[in-house]
DSSP file (Angstrom, degrees, kcal/mol; ACC not computed):
  #  RESIDUE AA STRUCTURE BP1 BP2  ACC     N-H-->O    O-->H-N    N-H-->O    O-->H-N    TCO  KAPPA ALPHA  PHI   PSI    X-CA   Y-CA   Z-CA
    1    1 A M              0   0    0      0, 0.0     5,-0.0     0, 0.0     0, 0.0   0.000 360.0 360.0 360.0 125.9  104.0  119.2  115.2
    2    2 A S     >  -     0   0    0      1,-0.1     4,-2.6     4,-0.0     5,-0.2  -0.162 360.0-113.7 -63.5 160.9  106.8  120.5  117.6
    3    3 A R  H  > S+     0   0    0      2,-0.2     4,-2.7     1,-0.2     5,-0.1   0.873 119.6  52.3 -62.9 -35.4  109.6  118.3  118.8
    4    4 A L  H  > S+     0   0    0      2,-0.2     4,-3.0     1,-0.2     5,-0.2   0.900 109.6  48.1 -69.7 -39.2  108.2  118.5  122.4
    5    5 A E  H  > S+     0   0    0      2,-0.2     4,-1.9     1,-0.2    -2,-0.2   0.944 114.3  46.7 -67.7 -44.3  104.7  117.5  121.1
    6    6 A E  H  X S+     0   0    0     -4,-2.6     4,-2.2     2,-0.2    -2,-0.2   0.948 112.9  51.2 -61.3 -46.4  106.3  114.5  119.2
    7    7 A A  H  X S+     0   0    0     -4,-2.7     4,-2.7     1,-0.2    -2,-0.2   0.938 111.0  45.9 -58.7 -50.5  108.3  113.6  122.2
    8    8 A K  H  X S+     0   0    0     -4,-3.0     4,-2.6     1,-0.2    -1,-0.2   0.859 109.9  55.1 -64.1 -31.7  105.2  113.7  124.5
    9    9 A K  H  X S+     0   0    0     -4,-1.9     4,-2.3    -5,-0.2    -1,-0.2   0.930 108.3  49.0 -65.6 -45.8  103.3  111.6  122.0
   10   10 A I  H  X S+     0   0    0     -4,-2.2     4,-2.5     1,-0.2     5,-0.3   0.967 110.6  51.0 -62.1 -49.8  106.0  108.9  122.1
   11   11 A L  H  X S+     0   0    0     -4,-2.7     4,-2.1     1,-0.2    -1,-0.2   0.917 110.6  48.3 -57.4 -42.6  106.0  109.0  125.9
   12   12 A E  H  X S+     0   0    0     -4,-2.6     4,-1.8     1,-0.2    -1,-0.2   0.926 110.5  51.1 -64.0 -40.9  102.2  108.5  125.9
   13   13 A E  H  X S+     0   0    0     -4,-2.3     4,-1.6     1,-0.2    -2,-0.2   0.823 110.5  49.8 -61.3 -38.5  102.4  105.7  123.4
   14   14 A L  H  X S+     0   0    0     -4,-2.5     4,-1.4     2,-0.2    -1,-0.2   0.839 109.1  49.9 -70.7 -33.3  105.0  103.9  125.6
   15   15 A H  H  < S+     0   0    0     -4,-2.1    -2,-0.2    -5,-0.3    -1,-0.2   0.860 109.9  52.1 -72.2 -33.4  103.1  104.2  128.7
   16   16 A D  H  < S+     0   0    0     -4,-1.8    -2,-0.2     1,-0.2    -1,-0.2   0.910 115.7  40.4 -69.9 -38.1  100.0  102.8  126.9
   17   17 A R  H  < S+     0   0    0     -4,-1.6    -1,-0.2     1,-0.3    -2,-0.2   0.709 123.8  39.2 -85.6 -13.9  102.1   99.7  125.6
   18   18 A A    ><  +     0   0    0     -4,-1.4     3,-1.5    -5,-0.1    -1,-0.3  -0.816  66.2 177.9-135.1  90.8  104.0   99.2  128.9
   19   19 A P  T 3  S+     0   0    0      0, 0.0    -1,-0.1     0, 0.0    -4,-0.1   0.638  72.3  76.8 -73.6 -12.8  101.6   99.8  131.8
   20   20 A D  T 3  S+     0   0    0     85,-0.1    81,-2.5    80,-0.1     2,-0.5   0.682  74.6  96.9 -69.0 -14.9  104.3   99.0  134.4
   21   21 A L  E <   +A  100   0A   0     -3,-1.5    79,-0.3    79,-0.2     3,-0.1  -0.613  45.6 171.1 -71.5 122.0  105.7  102.4  133.8
   22   22 A E  E     +     0   0A   0     77,-2.7     2,-0.5    -2,-0.5    78,-0.2   0.863  63.7  29.5-101.5 -41.9  104.7  104.9  136.2
   23   23 A E  E     -A   99   0A   0     76,-1.1    76,-2.2    14,-0.1     2,-0.4  -0.971  63.3-176.9-121.6 131.7  106.7  107.9  135.6
   24   24 A L  E     +A   98   0A   0     -2,-0.5    13,-2.5    74,-0.2    14,-0.5  -0.991  12.7 152.9-127.9 135.4  108.1  109.0  132.2
   25   25 A A  E     -AB  97  36A   0     72,-2.2    72,-3.4    -2,-0.4     2,-0.4  -0.992  33.0-137.1-157.5 158.4  110.3  111.9  131.4
   26   26 A L  E     +AB  96  35A   0      9,-2.5     8,-2.5    -2,-0.3     9,-0.8  -0.919  27.8 179.9-109.8 140.9  112.9  113.4  129.1
   27   27 A A  E     -AB  95  33A   0     68,-1.8    68,-3.0    -2,-0.4     6,-0.2  -0.981  29.1-118.2-140.2 150.6  115.9  115.3  130.4
   28   28 A R  E >   -A   94   0A   0      4,-2.9     3,-2.1    -2,-0.4    66,-0.1  -0.488  42.3-105.0 -74.5 161.7  118.9  117.0  129.1
   29   29 A T  T 3  S+     0   0    0     64,-0.5    31,-0.1     1,-0.3    -1,-0.1   0.710 121.7  62.5 -69.4 -13.9  122.2  115.6  130.3
   30   30 A N  T 3  S-     0   0    0      2,-0.1    -1,-0.3    30,-0.0    26,-0.1   0.439 121.9-104.1 -83.1  -0.4  122.5  118.6  132.6
   31   31 A G  S <  S+     0   0    0     -3,-2.1     2,-0.4     1,-0.3    -2,-0.1   0.425  74.1 138.4  94.1  -0.5  119.4  117.5  134.4
   32   32 A L        -     0   0    0     20,-0.1    -4,-2.9    21,-0.1    -1,-0.3  -0.649  54.3-125.3 -81.7 128.0  116.9  119.9  133.1
   33   33 A I  E     -B   27   0A   0     -2,-0.4    -6,-0.3    -6,-0.2     3,-0.1  -0.519  24.4-175.2 -67.6 138.7  113.4  118.1  132.4
   34   34 A I  E    S-     0   0A   0     -8,-2.5     2,-0.3     1,-0.3    -1,-0.2   0.794  70.2 -11.4 -95.2 -52.2  112.4  118.7  128.9
   35   35 A V  E     -B   26   0A   0     -9,-0.8    -9,-2.5   -28,-0.0     2,-0.4  -0.981  60.9-166.3-152.2 139.4  109.1  117.1  129.1
   36   36 A S  E     -B   25   0A   0     -2,-0.3   -11,-0.2   -11,-0.2   -28,-0.0  -0.896   3.6-165.9-125.0 152.9  107.4  114.8  131.7
   37   37 A L        +     0   0    0    -13,-2.5    -1,-0.1    -2,-0.4   -12,-0.1   0.869  59.0  78.4-101.9 -54.7  104.2  112.7  131.3
   38   38 A R  S >> S-     0   0    0    -14,-0.5     4,-1.9     1,-0.1     3,-0.8  -0.258  73.5-129.0 -76.7 145.8  102.9  111.5  134.6
   39   39 A K  H 3> S+     0   0    0      1,-0.3     4,-3.0     2,-0.2     5,-0.2   0.863 102.8  61.6 -62.5 -35.1  100.9  113.8  136.9
   40   40 A S  H 34 S+     0   0    0      1,-0.2     4,-0.3     2,-0.2    -1,-0.3   0.852 110.5  42.5 -65.1 -29.3  102.8  113.3  140.1
   41   41 A I  H X4 S+     0   0    0     -3,-0.8     3,-1.1     2,-0.2     7,-0.5   0.916 116.0  48.7 -74.6 -48.5  105.9  114.7  138.3
   42   42 A N  H 3< S+     0   0    0     -4,-1.9    -2,-0.2     1,-0.2    -3,-0.2   0.850 110.7  49.4 -60.6 -37.8  104.0  117.6  136.6
   43   43 A Q  T 3< S+     0   0    0     -4,-3.0     2,-0.4    -5,-0.2    -1,-0.2   0.588 109.3  53.5 -86.4  -3.4  102.2  118.7  139.7
   44   44 A D    <>  -     0   0    0     -3,-1.1     4,-2.5    -4,-0.3     3,-0.4  -0.872  59.8-174.8-127.4  96.1  105.3  118.8  141.9
   45   45 A K  H  > S+     0   0    0     -2,-0.4     4,-2.2     1,-0.3     5,-0.2   0.825  86.1  58.6 -68.0 -31.3  108.0  120.9  140.3
   46   46 A K  H  > S+     0   0    0      2,-0.2     4,-2.7     1,-0.2    -1,-0.3   0.894 106.9  46.9 -56.4 -44.1  110.4  119.9  143.2
   47   47 A S  H  > S+     0   0    0     -3,-0.4     4,-3.0     1,-0.2     5,-0.2   0.930 111.6  52.9 -66.3 -42.7  110.0  116.2  142.3
   48   48 A E  H  X S+     0   0    0     -4,-2.5     4,-1.9    -7,-0.5    -1,-0.2   0.883 110.2  46.4 -60.2 -36.2  110.5  117.1  138.7
   49   49 A R  H  X S+     0   0    0     -4,-2.2     4,-3.1     2,-0.2    -2,-0.2   0.941 112.4  49.1 -67.4 -45.1  113.6  118.9  139.5
   50   50 A L  H  X S+     0   0    0     -4,-2.7     4,-2.4     1,-0.2     5,-0.2   0.841 108.9  53.6 -67.6 -33.4  114.9  116.1  141.7
   51   51 A L  H  X S+     0   0    0     -4,-3.0     4,-3.0     2,-0.2    -1,-0.2   0.962 111.9  45.4 -58.5 -50.3  114.1  113.5  139.0
   52   52 A G  H  X S+     0   0    0     -4,-1.9     4,-2.1     1,-0.2    -2,-0.2   0.938 116.9  46.0 -60.6 -46.7  116.2  115.5  136.4
   53   53 A A  H  X S+     0   0    0     -4,-3.1     4,-1.9     1,-0.2    -1,-0.2   0.925 113.5  45.9 -66.4 -42.0  119.0  116.0  138.9
   54   54 A M  H  X S+     0   0    0     -4,-2.4     4,-2.7     1,-0.2     5,-0.3   0.920 115.5  47.9 -64.8 -46.6  119.2  112.4  140.1
   55   55 A A  H  X S+     0   0    0     -4,-3.0     4,-2.1    -5,-0.2    -1,-0.2   0.850 109.2  52.7 -64.1 -27.7  119.0  111.1  136.5
   56   56 A S  H  X S+     0   0    0     -4,-2.1     4,-3.0    -5,-0.2    -1,-0.2   0.896 111.2  48.8 -74.0 -37.6  121.7  113.6  135.4
   57   57 A A  H  X S+     0   0    0     -4,-1.9     4,-1.7     2,-0.2    -2,-0.2   0.884 112.5  45.7 -69.9 -37.8  123.9  112.2  138.3
   58   58 A L  H  X S+     0   0    0     -4,-2.7     4,-2.5     2,-0.2     5,-0.2   0.885 114.5  49.8 -76.7 -31.8  123.4  108.6  137.5
   59   59 A F  H  X S+     0   0    0     -4,-2.1     4,-3.0    -5,-0.3     5,-0.2   0.960 109.5  51.3 -54.5 -52.1  124.0  109.3  133.8
   60   60 A S  H  X S+     0   0    0     -4,-3.0     4,-1.7     1,-0.2    -2,-0.2   0.892 115.1  39.5 -60.2 -45.4  127.2  111.1  134.5
   61   61 A I  H  X S+     0   0    0     -4,-1.7     4,-2.5     2,-0.2    -1,-0.2   0.899 116.1  52.3 -66.4 -42.9  128.7  108.4  136.6
   62   62 A S  H  X S+     0   0    0     -4,-2.5     4,-2.4     1,-0.2    -2,-0.2   0.876 108.4  49.0 -58.2 -41.6  127.5  105.7  134.4
   63   63 A K  H  X S+     0   0    0     -4,-3.0     4,-1.9     1,-0.2    -1,-0.2   0.865 114.0  48.7 -68.4 -38.6  128.9  107.4  131.3
   64   64 A R  H  X S+     0   0    0     -4,-1.7     4,-2.4     2,-0.2     5,-0.3   0.875 111.3  47.9 -68.7 -38.3  132.3  107.7  133.2
   65   65 A A  H  X>S+     0   0    0     -4,-2.5     4,-2.4     2,-0.2     5,-0.9   0.905 110.4  53.4 -68.0 -42.9  132.3  104.2  134.3
   66   66 A A  H  X5S+     0   0    0     -4,-2.4     6,-2.0     1,-0.2     4,-1.3   0.954 116.4  38.9 -55.2 -51.5  131.5  103.0  130.7
   67   67 A G  H  <5S+     0   0    0     -4,-1.9    -2,-0.2     4,-0.3    -1,-0.2   0.807 121.0  39.7 -79.0 -28.6  134.3  104.9  129.4
   68   68 A E  H  <5S+     0   0    0     -4,-2.4    -3,-0.2     2,-0.1    -2,-0.2   0.871 125.6  32.2 -82.1 -44.3  136.9  104.3  132.0
   69   69 A L  H  <5S+     0   0    0     -4,-2.4    -3,-0.2    -5,-0.3    -2,-0.2   0.867 136.7  18.2 -81.9 -42.9  136.3  100.7  132.9
   70   70 A L  S  <<S-     0   0    0     -4,-1.3    -3,-0.2    -5,-0.9    -4,-0.1   0.353  92.1-128.1-116.0   0.0  135.0   99.2  129.5
   71   71 A K  S    S+     0   0    0     -5,-0.3    -4,-0.3    -6,-0.3     2,-0.2   0.866  71.8 112.6  42.9  43.4  136.3  101.8  127.2
   72   72 A G  S    S-     0   0    0     -6,-2.0     2,-0.4    -7,-0.1    -1,-0.2  -0.657  71.8 -90.1-130.0-170.4  132.9  102.1  125.7
   73   73 A N        -     0   0    0     -2,-0.2     2,-0.1    -3,-0.1    -9,-0.1  -0.848  42.2-113.1-106.7 132.1  129.9  104.5  125.3
   74   74 A F        +     0   0    0     -2,-0.4   -11,-0.1   -11,-0.2     3,-0.1  -0.402  39.7 164.3 -59.9 133.2  127.0  104.5  127.8
   75   75 A Q        -     0   0    0      1,-0.4    15,-2.7    -2,-0.1     2,-0.3   0.705  54.4 -19.7-113.4 -53.4  123.8  103.3  126.6
   76   76 A S  E     -C   89   0A   0     13,-0.2    -1,-0.4   -14,-0.1     2,-0.3  -0.973  44.1-154.5-153.9 163.7  121.4  102.5  129.4
   77   77 A I  E     -C   88   0A   0     11,-2.7    11,-3.0    -2,-0.3     2,-0.4  -0.986   1.8-162.7-145.1 144.4  121.1  101.7  133.1
   78   78 A N  E     -C   87   0A   0     -2,-0.3     2,-0.6     9,-0.2     9,-0.2  -0.999   7.4-163.8-122.2 119.0  118.5   99.8  135.2
   79   79 A V  E     -C   86   0A   0      7,-2.4     7,-2.2    -2,-0.4     2,-0.5  -0.944  12.1-147.5-107.5 115.6  118.5  100.3  138.9
   80   80 A E  E     +C   85   0A   0     -2,-0.6     2,-0.3     5,-0.2     5,-0.2  -0.694  23.0 172.5 -83.5 125.5  116.5   97.6  140.8
   81   81 A I  E >   -C   84   0A   0      3,-2.5     3,-1.3    -2,-0.5    -2,-0.0  -0.874  45.7-115.5-128.8 157.7  114.8   98.9  144.0
   82   82 A D  T 3  S+     0   0    0     -2,-0.3     3,-0.1     1,-0.2    21,-0.1   0.795 117.8  48.0 -69.8 -25.2  112.4   97.0  146.2
   83   83 A K  T 3  S-     0   0    0      1,-0.2     2,-0.3    19,-0.1    -1,-0.2   0.243 129.9 -61.1 -96.3   8.5  109.6   99.6  145.2
   84   84 A G  E <   -C   81   0A   0     -3,-1.3    -3,-2.5    17,-0.1     2,-0.3  -0.942  61.4 -74.0 144.8-166.9  110.3   99.6  141.5
   85   85 A N  E     -C   80   0A   0     -2,-0.3    15,-1.6    -5,-0.2     2,-0.5  -0.967  21.8-142.3-135.3 155.3  112.9  100.2  139.0
   86   86 A I  E     -CD  79  99A   0     -7,-2.2    -7,-2.4    -2,-0.3     2,-0.5  -0.959  18.5-168.2-116.8 125.5  114.6  103.3  137.5
   87   87 A F  E     -CD  78  98A   0     11,-2.8    11,-2.1    -2,-0.5     2,-0.4  -0.939   6.5-176.3-110.9 132.8  115.6  103.1  133.7
   88   88 A L  E     -CD  77  97A   0    -11,-3.0   -11,-2.7    -2,-0.5     2,-0.4  -0.999   5.0-178.3-124.1 130.2  117.9  105.7  132.1
   89   89 A I  E     -CD  76  96A   0      7,-1.7     7,-2.7    -2,-0.4     2,-0.5  -0.976  19.4-142.4-130.2 119.9  118.4  105.3  128.4
   90   90 A F  E     - D   0  95A   0    -15,-2.7     5,-0.2    -2,-0.4    31,-0.0  -0.664  13.2-171.6 -77.4 118.3  120.7  107.7  126.5
   91   91 A T        -     0   0    0      3,-3.4    -1,-0.1    -2,-0.5     4,-0.1   0.424  55.6 -93.6 -92.0   6.8  119.3  108.6  123.0
   92   92 A G  S    S+     0   0    0      2,-0.3     3,-0.1   -17,-0.1    -2,-0.1   0.018 116.6  25.2 108.8 -31.9  122.2  110.4  121.8
   93   93 A K  S    S+     0   0    0      1,-0.4   -64,-0.5   -65,-0.0     2,-0.2   0.574 123.3  29.4-130.8 -46.3  121.0  114.0  122.9
   94   94 A V  E    S-A   28   0A   0    -66,-0.1    -3,-3.4   -65,-0.1     2,-0.5  -0.771  74.1-117.2-128.1 166.1  118.6  113.5  125.7
   95   95 A I  E     -AD  27  90A   0    -68,-3.0   -68,-1.8    -2,-0.2     2,-0.5  -0.910  18.5-147.7-106.2 121.8  118.0  111.0  128.6
   96   96 A L  E     -AD  26  89A   0     -7,-2.7    -7,-1.7    -2,-0.5     2,-0.5  -0.796  21.5-166.9 -87.0 123.0  114.7  108.9  128.7
   97   97 A I  E     +AD  25  88A   0    -72,-3.4   -72,-2.2    -2,-0.5     2,-0.3  -0.911   9.7 176.7-119.5 135.6  113.9  108.4  132.3
   98   98 A T  E     -AD  24  87A   0    -11,-2.1   -11,-2.8    -2,-0.5     2,-0.4  -0.996  16.8-160.0-138.1 148.2  111.3  105.9  133.6
   99   99 A L  E     -AD  23  86A   0    -76,-2.2   -77,-2.7    -2,-0.3   -76,-1.1  -0.922  20.2-157.2-118.8 145.2  110.2  104.7  136.9
  100  100 A T  E     -A   21   0A   0    -15,-1.6   -79,-0.2    -2,-0.4     3,-0.1  -0.700  19.4-104.3-121.8 170.8  108.4  101.5  137.2
  101  101 A K        -     0   0    0    -81,-2.5   -16,-0.2    -2,-0.2   -17,-0.1  -0.476  61.1 -78.3 -78.8 165.5  105.9   99.6  139.6
  102  102 A P  S    S+     0   0    0      0, 0.0    -1,-0.1     0, 0.0   -19,-0.1  -0.370 114.6  13.3 -60.7 148.4  107.4   97.0  141.7
  103  103 A E  S    S-     0   0    0      1,-0.1     2,-0.1    -3,-0.1   -21,-0.0   0.915  87.7-177.8  48.1  58.0  108.0   93.7  139.8
  104  104 A P        -     0   0    0      0, 0.0     2,-1.4     0, 0.0     3,-0.1  -0.319  41.6 -95.1 -78.7 165.4  107.5   95.0  136.3
  105  105 A N     >  -     0   0    0      1,-0.2     4,-2.5     2,-0.1     3,-0.3  -0.676  44.9-174.8 -80.7  88.2  107.7   93.0  133.2
  106  106 A L  H  > S+     0   0    0     -2,-1.4     4,-3.0     1,-0.2     5,-0.2   0.844  77.1  55.6 -56.2 -42.9  111.4   93.8  132.4
  107  107 A G  H  > S+     0   0    0      2,-0.2     4,-1.7     1,-0.2    -1,-0.2   0.911 111.6  41.1 -61.7 -47.8  111.4   92.1  129.1
  108  108 A L  H  > S+     0   0    0     -3,-0.3     4,-2.5     2,-0.2    -2,-0.2   0.906 114.9  52.2 -57.6 -45.2  108.5   94.1  127.7
  109  109 A I  H  X S+     0   0    0     -4,-2.5     4,-2.5     1,-0.2     5,-0.2   0.907 107.7  51.9 -62.2 -41.2  109.7   97.3  129.2
  110  110 A S  H  X S+     0   0    0     -4,-3.0     4,-1.8     1,-0.2    -1,-0.2   0.894 112.2  47.1 -62.3 -43.5  113.3   96.8  127.7
  111  111 A L  H  X S+     0   0    0     -4,-1.7     4,-1.6    -5,-0.2    -1,-0.2   0.922 114.1  44.9 -61.3 -48.0  111.8   96.3  124.3
  112  112 A E  H  X S+     0   0    0     -4,-2.5     4,-2.6     2,-0.2    -2,-0.2   0.892 111.7  52.7 -62.5 -45.0  109.5   99.3  124.5
  113  113 A L  H  X S+     0   0    0     -4,-2.5     4,-2.3     1,-0.2    -1,-0.2   0.869 108.5  50.9 -62.6 -40.2  112.2  101.6  125.9
  114  114 A E  H  X S+     0   0    0     -4,-1.8     4,-1.6    -5,-0.2    -1,-0.2   0.903 111.7  46.0 -66.4 -40.1  114.5  100.7  123.1
  115  115 A D  H  X S+     0   0    0     -4,-1.6     4,-1.4     2,-0.2    -2,-0.2   0.881 112.9  50.6 -70.9 -38.2  112.0  101.4  120.4
  116  116 A A  H  X S+     0   0    0     -4,-2.6     4,-2.2     2,-0.2    -2,-0.2   0.867 108.5  53.6 -64.2 -39.0  111.0  104.6  122.1
  117  117 A A  H  X S+     0   0    0     -4,-2.3     4,-2.1     1,-0.2    -1,-0.2   0.846 103.8  54.5 -64.4 -37.5  114.7  105.7  122.3
  118  118 A K  H  X S+     0   0    0     -4,-1.6     4,-1.6     2,-0.2    -1,-0.2   0.898 110.4  46.3 -66.6 -39.9  115.3  105.2  118.7
  119  119 A K  H  X S+     0   0    0     -4,-1.4     4,-1.4     2,-0.2    -2,-0.2   0.885 112.5  50.6 -67.7 -36.6  112.4  107.5  117.8
  120  120 A L  H  X S+     0   0    0     -4,-2.2     4,-2.7     2,-0.2    -2,-0.2   0.887 104.3  58.1 -67.2 -39.7  113.5  110.1  120.4
  121  121 A N  H  X S+     0   0    0     -4,-2.1     4,-0.8     1,-0.2    -1,-0.2   0.918 106.0  49.2 -59.2 -41.4  116.9  110.0  118.9
  122  122 A K  H  < S+     0   0    0     -4,-1.6    -1,-0.2     1,-0.2     3,-0.2   0.854 112.2  49.2 -62.0 -36.2  115.4  111.0  115.4
  123  123 A I  H  < S+     0   0    0     -4,-1.4    -2,-0.2     1,-0.2    -1,-0.2   0.920 119.5  33.8 -73.7 -44.5  113.5  113.8  116.9
  124  124 A F  H  <        0   0    0     -4,-2.7    -1,-0.2     1,-0.2    -2,-0.2   0.366 360.0 360.0 -99.7   8.7  116.4  115.3  118.9
  125  125 A S     <        0   0    0     -4,-0.8    -1,-0.2    -3,-0.2    -2,-0.1   0.560 360.0 360.0 -92.3 360.0  119.2  114.7  116.7
């Protein structure tokens, strides 16, 4: 099984375990989407590119803030919005991007994202 197939399988399993997740994708730190799962992203290449670009921008500024303000390494960010949440988790090589439904189960999502990030780190390291 290729790395992309393994990654897609992890995203599918993640979605099954955390149904509040609507969109799931993996992107390089430069914003290029490696794999995306949900149909609304896959069917609209502009939305897919926008998702990757926005994730890359959030990642870059968060990474810089972590280094400059706390002298640490960026791990994750959760942006709460009235229509849902955006989660970015840096796995060491790629960014796991998730968009949620409004008022998601944040505890469950956090646990599942952490587990998926560890698995993805093994695949892409």
